[in-house]
Backbone as a ProteinNet text record, in pm:
[ID]
protein_1_A
[PRIMARY]
XXXXXXXXXXXXXXXXXXXXXXXXXXXXXXXXXXXXXXXXXXXXXXXXXXXXXXXXXXXXXXXXXXXXXXXXXXXXXXXXXXXXXXXXXXXXXXXXXXXXXXXXXXXXXXXXXXXXXXXXXXXXXXXXXXXXXXXXXXXXXXXXXXXXXXXXXXXXXXXXXXXXXXXXXXXXXXXXXXXXXXXXX
[TERTIARY]
-11276.8	-11172.7	-11085.9	-10953.4	-10864.3	-10803.1	-10765.1	-10711.6	-10556.7	-10489.4	-10342.6	-10294	-10196.9	-10151.5	-10010.4	-9955.1	-9812.5	-9735.2	-9624.7	-9524.1	-9487.2	-9491.4	-9453.9	-9298.3	-9249.6	-9115.8	-9001	-9035.4	-8935.2	-9002.2	-8983.6	-9016.1	-8888.5	-8892.1	-8785.2	-8859.6	-8798.8	-8858.1	-8947.9	-8927	-9008.5	-9158.6	-9195.6	-9336.9	-9414	-9397.5	-9474.4	-9625.3	-9718.4	-9860.2	-9897.2	-10002.8	-10059.6	-10101.6	-10108.5	-10149.9	-10055.1	-9925.2	-9829.5	-9781	-9781.7	-9731.1	-9575.3	-9504.5	-9368.6	-9315	-9199.5	-9149	-9240.8	-9292.9	-9371.5	-9508.2	-9562.4	-9672	-9657.7	-9534.7	-9517.9	-9539	-9533.2	-9552	-9635.8	-9722	-9802.8	-9775.2	-9745.7	-9725.3	-9847.7	-9854.6	-9972	-9958.7	-9846.3	-9830.3	-9695.7	-9652	-9519.8	-9514.6	-9416.1	-9395.1	-9274	-9188.7	-9068.2	-8968.4	-8851.1	-8759.6	-8673.8	-8564.2	-8472.6	-8395.7	-8293.1	-8220.2	-8161.9	-8139	-8085.4	-8187.7	-8307	-8402.6	-8528.9	-8639.1	-8771.7	-8830.3	-8909.2	-8969.2	-9121.6	-9160	-9317.3	-9358.6	-9472.3	-9549.3	-9604.8	-9600.4	-9633.7	-9700.6	-9767.1	-9839.8	-9781.2	-9741.6	-9693.5	-9807.8	-9777	-9885.1	-9962.3	-9894.3	-9961.7	-10028.9	-10036.7	-10109.6	-10029.8	-9895.8	-9812	-9768.2	-9773.3	-9730.5	-9575.1	-9516.9	-9370.7	-9342.2	-9218.2	-9165.3	-9061.9	-9069.3	-8970.4	-8893.1	-8767.7	-8677.9	-8620.5	-8644.8	-8594.3	-8499.7	-8376.5	-8279.5	-8310.2	-8278.6	-8316.7	-8224	-8273.6	-8204.4	-8056.1	-8037.1	-7917.8	-7825.3	-7863.1	-7776.5	-7732.3	-7839	-7813.7	-7707.1	-7674.7	-7566.4	-7439	-7428.6	-7294.5	-7276.2	-7163.7	-7130.1	-7109.3	-7051.3	-7044.5	-7178.8	-7278	-7420	-7465.9	-7449.9	-7504.6	-7418.4	-7293.8	-7235.8	-7277.7	-7305.3	-7361.5	-7497.9	-7574.3	-7717.1	-7672.1	-7593.8	-7545.7	-7497.1	-7403.3	-7354.6	-7460.9	-7558.3	-7672.4	-7741.6	-7777.4	-7842.8	-7746.6	-7621.3	-7535.3	-7510.2	-7488.7	-7467.1	-7600.8	-7708.7	-7830.8	-7873.3	-7842	-7888	-7809.5	-7702.4	-7612	-7701.7	-7799.6	-7879.2	-8006.6	-8015.2	-8149.1	-8203.6	-8321.5	-8390.7	-8385.2	-8314.7	-8318.1	-8456.4	-8529.9	-8667	-8650.8	-8533.6	-8539.5	-8469.4	-8440.5	-8371.2	-8458.2	-8488.8	-8555.5	-8451.2	-8466.8	-8374.5	-8425.2	-8358.8	-8402.5	-8428.3	-8530.9	-8559.5	-8479.2	-8476.5	-8435.4	-8362.3	-8264.1	-8199.3	-8207.3	-8248.9	-8246	-8265.2	-8300.9	-8313.9	-8445	-8508.7	-8650.9	-8651.6	-8695.9	-8697.3	-8783.2	-8891.6	-8995.1	-8949.5	-8841.7	-8782.7	-8642.3	-8608	-8479.7	-8366.8	-8405.3	-8303.7	-8265.6	-8345.9	-8314.7	-8310.3	-8200.4	-8181.7	-8300.4	-8349.8	-8442.5	-8399.9	-8473.1	-8448.5	-8594.1	-8643.5	-8762.9	-8735.6	-8826.8	-8803.3	-8944.5	-8936.8	-9064.5	-9123.2	-9259.3	-9312.4	-9343.9	-9285.5	-9313.3	-9436.2	-9543.5	-9655	-9634.7	-9563	-9539.3	-9489.7	-9408.8	-9366.6	-9228.1	-9149.1	-9031	-9038.3	-8934.9	-8945.1	-8988.7	-8926.6	-8950.3	-9102.9	-9155.3	-9294.8	-9394.4	-9364.8	-9462.4	-9459.8	-9342.6	-9314.6	-9354.5	-9303.6	-9323.6	-9249.6	-9318.7	-9261	-9308.7	-9233.1	-9266.6	-9262.7	-9339	-9314.8	-9181.2	-9102.6	-8975.3	-8976.2	-9054.9	-9048.3	-9052.8	-9134.6	-9151.9	-9032.9	-8980.5	-8852.7	-8731.6	-8723.1	-8615.4	-8633.2	-8744.6	-8766.8	-8732.4	-8789.2	-8740.5	-8596.2	-8529.8	-8381.6	-8316.1	-8366.8	-8311.4	-8314.4	-8426.6	-8440.3	-8366.1	-8346.1	-8266.6	-8124.8	-8071.4	-7942.9	-7920.2	-8008	-7996.9	-7981.4	-8052.9	-8049.7	-7909.4	-7865.9	-7734.3	-7631.2	-7629	-7534.6	-7530.7	-7647.7	-7650.1	-7586.1	-7616.1	-7566.5	-7413.3	-7367.2	-7216.8	-7145.8	-7213.5	-7167.9	-7152	-7225.2	-7204.1	-7093.1	-7035.2	-6925.3	-6979.3	-7086.6	-7135.9	-7162.7	-7121.2	-7143	-7238.4	-7355.4	-7465.5	-7421.9	-7365.5	-7307.8	-7418	-7541.2	-7635.9	-7763.9	-7730.9	-7844.9	-7901.7	-8029.7	-8113.6	-8251.9	-8341.2	-8494.7	-8544.3	-8507.1	-8570.2	-8535.7	-8429.1	-8376.5	-8422.9	-8508.7	-8564.8	-8721.4	-8775.3	-8925.3	-8995.5	-9095.2	-9161.1	-9302.5	-9342.2	-9474.7	-9530	-9658.3	-9717	-9766.6	-9744.5	-9780.3	-9811.8	-9931.6	-9967.7	-9938.3	-9946.6	-9926	-9779.4	-9687.2	-9552.4	-9499.7	-9403.8	-9347.5	-9222.7	-9227.5	-9124.5	-9037.6	-8906.6	-8827.4	-8772.7	-8756.3	-8682.8	-8587.5	-8469.6	-8357.1	-8364.1	-8354	-8366.5	-8243.3	-8231.1	-8131.1	-7984.7	-7926.5	-7786.6	-7701.9	-7751.1	-7681.5	-7550.7	-7516.7	-7385.9	-7310.5	-7372.3	-7310.3	-7175	-7092.4	-6967.5	-6939.8	-6863.8	-6826.1	-6687	-6673.6	-6551.6	-6463.2	-6514.2	-6437.8	-6420	-6501.5	-6507.6	-6647.4	-6667.1	-6787.6	-6834.4	-6963.3	-7008.6	-7017.1	-6993.2	-7007.4	-7155.2	-7184.2	-7330.9	-7369	-7501.6	-7560.8	-7644.7
-6934.8	-6847.6	-6805.1	-6804	-6775.3	-6633.3	-6552.4	-6440.9	-6449.4	-6390	-6382.9	-6267.5	-6273.8	-6157.7	-6138.5	-6019	-5994.9	-6018.7	-6062.1	-6075.6	-5955.5	-5924.5	-5800.5	-5784.7	-5661.8	-5626	-5736.8	-5797.4	-5887.1	-6001	-6121.1	-6238.6	-6331.3	-6402.2	-6509.5	-6622.3	-6710.1	-6818.6	-6910.2	-6914	-7003.4	-6972.4	-6854.3	-6818.5	-6767.7	-6808.1	-6764.2	-6821.9	-6735.7	-6792.1	-6834.4	-6935.2	-6962.9	-6843.1	-6862.2	-6753.7	-6628.9	-6644.9	-6535.8	-6547.3	-6435.2	-6413.5	-6377.5	-6463.8	-6423.4	-6413.3	-6354.1	-6326.8	-6258.9	-6151.5	-6064.2	-6129.1	-6232.3	-6292.1	-6423.5	-6462.9	-6581.7	-6706.1	-6687.1	-6812.2	-6769.1	-6871.8	-6840.9	-6957.8	-6929.4	-7026.5	-7097.5	-7239.9	-7314.9	-7362.3	-7429.5	-7492.1	-7519.6	-7507.2	-7546.8	-7701	-7763.7	-7899.7	-7959.3	-7880.6	-7928	-7822.2	-7864.6	-7771.2	-7799	-7735.5	-7758.5	-7619.9	-7627.4	-7496.4	-7419.2	-7478.4	-7410.2	-7352.5	-7424.2	-7377.9	-7430.7	-7371.9	-7416.3	-7444.2	-7550.7	-7591.5	-7569.1	-7518.9	-7497.1	-7564.4	-7611.3	-7643.8	-7500.5	-7475.7	-7361.4	-7385.5	-7289.3	-7298.8	-7186.1	-7213.1	-7121.3	-7046.2	-6917.7	-6845.3	-6918.6	-7020	-7099	-7226.7	-7236.2	-7347.4	-7466.8	-7467.1	-7591.7	-7597.5	-7720.3	-7732.6	-7742.9	-7667.7	-7685.9	-7683.8	-7715.8	-7696.9	-7572.1	-7495.7	-7390.6	-7399.9	-7405.5	-7421.4	-7284.5	-7226.9	-7094.9	-7095	-7040	-7038.3	-6957	-6998.7	-6924.4	-6805.3	-6691.7	-6571.4	-6577.5	-6667.5	-6697.7	-6753.2	-6857.2	-6912.8	-6817.5	-6736.2	-6645.6	-6546.2	-6514	-6422.1	-6481.3	-6610.6	-6688	-6722.2	-6654.4	-6688	-6824.4	-6907.6	-7056.6	-7120.4	-7084.6	-7131.6	-7108	-6980	-6944.4	-7025.9	-7043.8	-7125.5	-7271	-7329.4	-7462.7	-7470.1	-7367.4	-7365.6	-7369.5	-7286.8	-7290	-7429	-7480.7	-7615.8	-7715.8	-7715.8	-7812.3	-7803.3	-7690.1	-7681.9	-7728.8	-7679.6	-7725.4	-7873.2	-7942.5	-8083.4	-8165.9	-8117.8	-8197.8	-8170.3	-8051.5	-8026.9	-8122.4	-8171.3	-8266.4	-8398.3	-8409.9	-8538.6	-8532.9	-8415.9	-8373.1	-8494.6	-8523.9	-8630	-8769.3	-8759.3	-8895	-8904.2	-9018.8	-9032.2	-9047.8	-9063.3	-9093.2	-8973.6	-8859.8	-8745.3	-8629.1	-8553.2	-8433	-8316.7	-8276.3	-8183.7	-8038.1	-7942.7	-7803	-7751	-7651.1	-7572.9	-7436.8	-7378.4	-7236.2	-7212.7	-7122.4	-7070.6	-6915.7	-6852.3	-6717.4	-6649.5	-6526.9	-6439.5	-6382.7	-6388.8	-6336.8	-6191.4	-6105.2	-5957.6	-5935.2	-6005	-5988.7	-6026.2	-6116.1	-6157.8	-6112.6	-5989	-5928.7	-6003.4	-6065.3	-6130.5	-6278.9	-6334.5	-6470	-6566.4	-6646.8	-6738.6	-6845.2	-6891.3	-6990.5	-7087.8	-7205.8	-7308.2	-7350.1	-7352.4	-7415.6	-7555	-7645.3	-7788.3	-7843.7	-7964.9	-8047.5	-8069.8	-8075.2	-8111.4	-8260.5	-8336.4	-8473.8	-8502.1	-8548.4	-8576	-8705.2	-8695.7	-8807.2	-8758.3	-8839.2	-8801.4	-8853.2	-8796.3	-8853.3	-9009.4	-9083.1	-9220.9	-9263.9	-9217	-9242.9	-9219.6	-9104.2	-9077.3	-9156.5	-9176	-9257.5	-9395.5	-9445	-9587.6	-9642.6	-9582.5	-9644.2	-9782.1	-9881.7	-10015.8	-10081.1	-10107.2	-10168.8	-10312	-10380.1	-10531.3	-10546.1	-10655.2	-10686.2	-10670	-10726.2	-10726.7	-10588.6	-10503.8	-10363.1	-10290.3	-10302.8	-10237.9	-10272.3	-10400.7	-10431.9	-10372.9	-10361.5	-10304.6	-10160.2	-10080.4	-9941.7	-9919.5	-10010.7	-9999.7	-10030.5	-10129.6	-10166.2	-10058.1	-9990.8	-9880.5	-9755.5	-9727.2	-9623.3	-9649.9	-9786.3	-9808.6	-9786.6	-9812.7	-9793.9	-9639.1	-9560.9	-9415.2	-9363.2	-9425.2	-9377.5	-9417	-9538.7	-9593	-9498.3	-9446	-9357	-9218.7	-9168.2	-9051.2	-9066.4	-9167	-9196.5	-9203.4	-9264.8	-9274.2	-9135.7	-9030.2	-8899.3	-8823.3	-8888.3	-8833.2	-8750.5	-8782.2	-8702.6	-8802	-8746.3	-8821	-8727.2	-8790.3	-8720.6	-8663.5	-8763.1	-8738.2	-8705.4	-8720.8	-8692.9	-8790.1	-8914.6	-9012.4	-9040.4	-9012.7	-9034.1	-9046.4	-9098.5	-9104.3	-8969.1	-8860.8	-8744.9	-8682.9	-8741	-8695.3	-8791.4	-8886.9	-8987.7	-8967.6	-8912.9	-8896	-9022.9	-9066.7	-9186.2	-9142.8	-9193.1	-9178.4	-9313.3	-9329	-9461.2	-9444.1	-9560.5	-9561.2	-9722.4	-9747.4	-9882.7	-9970.3	-9936.6	-10027.8	-10033.8	-9979.3	-9977.5	-9827.6	-9832.7	-9709.7	-9671.1	-9558.7	-9497.3	-9412.8	-9432.3	-9340.1	-9227	-9113.9	-8982.8	-8935.1	-8912.1	-8861.3	-8699	-8641.2	-8504.1	-8442.3	-8311.5	-8234.8	-8262.2	-8209	-8222.3	-8114.2	-8050.9	-7961.4	-7991.4	-8120	-8152.1	-8245.1	-8248.5	-8329.6	-8270.9	-8361.4	-8307.5	-8383.5	-8323.3	-8387.1	-8453.7	-8572.2	-8646.1	-8610.3	-8534.8	-8495.4	-8605.7	-8711.8	-8837	-8861.2	-8942.3	-8989.2	-8935.3	-8951	-8902.2	-8740.6	-8701	-8556.7	-8516.8	-8394.3	-8348.9	-8341.4	-8385.6	-8374	-8260.8
-6139.6	-6194.3	-6067.7	-6098.9	-5981.6	-6021.3	-5906.8	-5926.8	-5921.4	-6019.1	-6015.8	-5958.1	-5858.2	-5793.2	-5839.3	-5837.5	-5865.3	-5731.6	-5748.7	-5638.8	-5582.6	-5445.2	-5389.5	-5422.3	-5412.3	-5443.8	-5394.2	-5283.9	-5234.6	-5148.1	-5172.7	-5085.9	-5088.1	-4978.2	-5002	-5066.9	-5132.8	-5208.7	-5136.9	-5001.5	-4921.2	-4896.9	-4929	-4890.3	-4995.7	-5124.4	-5229.6	-5220.5	-5222.5	-5224.6	-5357.7	-5363.5	-5487	-5572.3	-5704.3	-5794.4	-5807.5	-5746.1	-5765.4	-5905.6	-5968.3	-6110.6	-6096.7	-6181.7	-6190.8	-6333.3	-6358.9	-6500.3	-6585.3	-6525.7	-6606.3	-6648.9	-6565.7	-6612.5	-6688.4	-6729.4	-6789.2	-6715.5	-6587.6	-6499.5	-6376.3	-6344	-6216	-6123	-5990.8	-5895.4	-5848.4	-5859.1	-5822.3	-5674.1	-5644.4	-5506.8	-5479.3	-5348.8	-5317.2	-5315.7	-5376.6	-5386.4	-5321.5	-5272.8	-5208.3	-5184.1	-5112.5	-5093.8	-4979.9	-4965.3	-4849.1	-4816.6	-4761.9	-4731.6	-4849.3	-4960.3	-5060.5	-5166.2	-5179.6	-5275	-5238.8	-5291.1	-5286.6	-5419.1	-5434.4	-5565.1	-5561.2	-5668.1	-5678.9	-5812.9	-5807.7	-5938.2	-5978.9	-6116.5	-6181.3	-6307.7	-6353.9	-6495.3	-6576.2	-6701.7	-6800.8	-6851	-6914.5	-6976.5	-7092.4	-7142.5	-7250.6	-7195.1	-7048.9	-6996.3	-6968	-6984.7	-6960	-6805.2	-6750.6	-6618	-6612.3	-6515.7	-6505.6	-6350.6	-6316.2	-6179.5	-6183.8	-6089.9	-6077.9	-5945.8	-5945.6	-5831	-5816.8	-5704.1	-5670.9	-5555	-5577	-5486.6	-5357.2	-5237.9	-5117.8	-5122.6	-5042.2	-5037.3	-4979.7	-4871.1	-4809.5	-4906.5	-4985.5	-5081.9	-5198.2	-5229.6	-5354.2	-5322.7	-5200.9	-5165.7	-5167.1	-5196.1	-5196.3	-5336.9	-5393.9	-5533.9	-5564.7	-5490.8	-5516.2	-5533	-5453.8	-5464.7	-5606.9	-5639.4	-5777.9	-5887.5	-5871.8	-5968.9	-5974.3	-5850.5	-5842.4	-5923.4	-5913.7	-5994.5	-6134.2	-6186.3	-6331	-6366.1	-6284.3	-6311.5	-6330.8	-6232.1	-6231.6	-6367.7	-6417.8	-6548.2	-6662.1	-6658.9	-6770.5	-6780.5	-6658.6	-6661.6	-6697.1	-6643.9	-6672.8	-6814.4	-6875.4	-7012.3	-7114.1	-7065.4	-7146.7	-7161	-7079.4	-7085	-7151.7	-7221.1	-7279.2	-7366.3	-7356.6	-7433.7	-7349.5	-7240.1	-7157	-7088.4	-7100.1	-7048.8	-6887	-6831.9	-6690.3	-6615.5	-6685	-6624	-6634.3	-6527.8	-6547.9	-6584.3	-6708.3	-6760	-6751.5	-6695.8	-6692.4	-6820.2	-6837	-6948.9	-6949.5	-6840	-6834.3	-6697.4	-6700.9	-6589.2	-6590.4	-6481.3	-6493.2	-6350	-6351.8	-6224.6	-6219.4	-6105.3	-6093	-6055.4	-6140.2	-6115.3	-5983.8	-5980.8	-5881.3	-5741.8	-5728.8	-5618.8	-5590	-5625.3	-5601.1	-5671.7	-5786.3	-5880.5	-5819.8	-5741.9	-5693.6	-5812.3	-5824.8	-5940.4	-5935.1	-6060.4	-6068.5	-6175.5	-6177.4	-6280	-6309.7	-6440.4	-6470.2	-6534.2	-6511.1	-6558.1	-6581.9	-6645.9	-6651.2	-6520.4	-6503.3	-6377.1	-6388.8	-6303.6	-6288.2	-6200.2	-6245.6	-6169.6	-6090.4	-5991.8	-5897.1	-5773.5	-5707.1	-5563	-5538.7	-5442.8	-5414.5	-5379.4	-5411.7	-5396.1	-5264.8	-5164.8	-5020.1	-4993.6	-5026.5	-4990.7	-5067.6	-5207.1	-5285.6	-5257.6	-5258.6	-5244.1	-5111.6	-5002.1	-4870.5	-4871.5	-4815.3	-4828.5	-4951.7	-5041.1	-5174.8	-5161.9	-5240.8	-5258.5	-5327.3	-5298.1	-5339.3	-5477	-5561.8	-5709.4	-5763.4	-5713.5	-5758.6	-5709.9	-5601.1	-5548.2	-5634	-5670.5	-5757.9	-5888.1	-5949.6	-6084.7	-6071.7	-5975.5	-5964.2	-5952	-5865.4	-5849	-5981.2	-6057.7	-6175	-6287.5	-6288.4	-6385.7	-6340.4	-6215.1	-6173.3	-6196	-6179.4	-6204.8	-6361.2	-6450.4	-6596.5	-6615.1	-6546.9	-6559.6	-6517.9	-6404.7	-6358.2	-6454.4	-6510.2	-6596	-6721.8	-6778	-6886.2	-6846.4	-6727	-6674.4	-6676.8	-6616.2	-6606	-6755	-6844.9	-6986.8	-7048.5	-6996.1	-7038.2	-6965.6	-6874.1	-6796.8	-6683.4	-6626.2	-6518.2	-6394.4	-6281.4	-6154.1	-6072.7	-6038.1	-5973.7	-5829	-5749	-5616.9	-5516.7	-5542.2	-5432.2	-5453.4	-5480.8	-5498	-5370	-5346.4	-5222.9	-5263.3	-5190.2	-5220	-5262.4	-5198.7	-5229.3	-5367.8	-5414.2	-5559.2	-5667.7	-5650.3	-5731.8	-5713.8	-5825.8	-5826.3	-5898.7	-5855.6	-5912.3	-5951.1	-6070.9	-6122.4	-6158.4	-6125.6	-6156.2	-6308.2	-6383.5	-6523.5	-6552.7	-6580.8	-6620.8	-6500.6	-6385.3	-6267.2	-6228.9	-6309.5	-6268.5	-6207.1	-6143	-6086	-6177.2	-6239	-6327.1	-6258.9	-6232.5	-6169.1	-6259	-6199.2	-6276.6	-6181.7	-6232.6	-6155.1	-6160.9	-6044	-6036.2	-5961.4	-5952.5	-5871.1	-5895.7	-5994.2	-6028.9	-5967.1	-5854.9	-5790.6	-5733.2	-5701.7	-5656.4	-5764.3	-5871.6	-5980.6	-6033.9	-6090.7	-6140.1	-6271	-6351.7	-6473.3	-6460.7	-6524.2	-6512.6	-6624.6	-6718	-6841.2	-6945.1	-6908.9	-6997.3	-7052.5	-7125.3	-7178.9	-7302.1	-7336.3	-7468	-7474.6	-7589.9	-7599.8	-7610.1	-7548.6	-7560.8	-7695.7	-7717.9	-7843.4	-7853.1
[MASK]
+++++++++++++++++++++++++++++++++++++++++++++++++++++++++++++++++++++++++++++++++++++++++++++++++++++++++++++++++++++++++++++++++++++++++++++++++++++++++++++++++++++++++++++++++++++++++

């Protein structure tokens, strides 16, 4: 049995310990799974037992209005791709009262790893398959009038399924809309 602790009145997103309760107990931090200068990502569990990822903006970036707008744009653009099996689409955007109003995004937790870490040096056939699947995902994204603008191994998660590596595109923080393409459904 694990003990859940309330987040202190203020923390930066970088140092949340496991079992920290957020959003009034709706979410409990499990483990830090990634991050950079702009945000930190944790695996978490919802109050009804679902695994999710929560991306929490850093304090420094939260003080910059354009960073907050980029977070909103990330959610808005990615949600236009709802239902796409190769895109991690956010569930929710909000502010964490336990962390002085730091913005957060919740999204499905992909039980995999960034392409570079998971794959390492892939056999040619497997590498070509992953790249082909990623190209198809990007073509679909472009058909919706969205340009990701930050394709790199850390923004492609891969999960093994039936001996194959399945790619998932994440992090639409630098994405932009071309104003063309399919209307959101």
